[in-house]
Structures are given as structure tokens and as C-alpha cells.
N, C-alpha and C positions, 0 to 999 in steps of 0.2 A: 458595493453590492453590484452585481451584476446584469445586464439588459437583458432583459426579454427578449428572445428569438422570434417571435411573435406576437402581432398585438393587433389584433382588431378595434376599428374604430368604425362608427356612423357620424357624420357629420351631417348638417343639415343647414339650409341657407334660404332666404329671399332672396330674389335676383333683386337689383336695383339696377336706376339709370347710369350709376358712376361703374364703371368695372371696378370689381372687388376680389381682392384675392382672398379663396374661399378655404383652401388648403394648401399647406406646405408640408413636403416630406421632410421631415427631422434630421437631424445631421446623423450620421450613421446607420441610417435607415435608407431603404427602398420603398416607397408607397405604391403598392399596387392598388388601382382603382378595380373594384369588382363588379361595381353598379355604378350607376351615373343616370338619374332620373329626373323627370322635371314635372310638374304638375302645374294646371292652369285649372286655378279654384273659381276664375272668371267664365262669364258664358261670352266672353268677348276675343278675339285671337290676337294673340300679343306673339313680339319675336324674341327669341333667347341667343345670345352669343356666350359659347365656351371655348376657352384658350388654354393652351400648355403655355406656361413660361420658363424658360431658363435662362438661371444670372451667367452670363461669360464676361470676362475680363474686358472687353471691347464694346460689352454692354450687353443687357438682357434681349436675350430670342424669343419674339412670341409668336406662336404656332395657332392659327385657326380652326378648333376640330369642328364647332357647328358656328356659322356668322350668320346673323337676321335670319335663324331658322322658327316660322310660324309655327306655335303650336296650335292648336284650335281651341276652343272653351269646352269648358269642363272635359279635358282631355288631358291626359299622359305622354311622353315619349320618354325614351330612351335615348343617353346624348354619347354614347360608346356602342360602337359593334363588336366590341368585345372586350379584353382586359387592356387598360393604360398602364405601364410602369412608370412611374416618377423618381428619378436619382434625387440623391440627398440636396435638397435646396431647390429644386422644383414647384412651381407652384399650376395651381389652375384657377384660375378667373373666370367670374360669372358676370354678364349684364344682360338690361331688358329694356324693352319700350316702355316698362311699364316698372312701378317700385315697390308694389305688395299682392299680386297675383298668381307670381309664379316661383314654386317653393321645388327646393331641389334637396334631393338626399343621394346620398355618399356612402357604398359600402368599400371602406379599405382595409387591407391588410398591409402592415408596416412590419418587414423584416429587415435583422442586420446585413449591413454592406458586408 
């Protein structure tokens, strides 16, 4: 069976205190992040961190996209100023200083390499 050329996905997650991989570009595909948005459903401000991780032979390389960025109560922010391309095997990691009030949504286009 042939692989699909383009696959659209929506990924949702709740940020936790522990950095958690929320998406990994599958083998043979690049993942293009079209939207990365986080909503604070509490009236209290919390901080969010969002990272890109690339596996390397010498060890993973983790790059901060936003680090300890405050999200005001009952507010929503975009975590990306544009699109982000993840090569096959690259991951996105999410964490926060609260484990239940920051909700993430990603819109992703996976395309064959």
C-alpha cells in the first residue's frame, strides 16, 4: 500500500510539570507545524515552555522555542511566529509550572520526505 503524500493532523495536550514529548515526526515524513496555540483555562497566570528536540548520534539537541513564557489567566497565546518544519524523528516537548490548566493544540501537515 502506498503512503499518503500529505496527512493533516490535530494534536492536543495538557501541559504538565514534567517535560513531555507531544509530537514526533514519523519516519519518512516531515511534520510542518502550521499552528501551535496554548490556552490558560484558569484565572491565574502560569508559565509554559515549548522545545524542539532533534536526535543526534552525539546526543539529543534541544532548542527552546519559548521558555518559562507567562500565559495570563483566561488567555491564549501562539507559541510560533510562523511555521516550523520538523524532520523525520524530530520532536516537540511541552512543560509548564502547572499540570492541568494549560491546554495545547497543534495543527500539523505531515508530508513525504
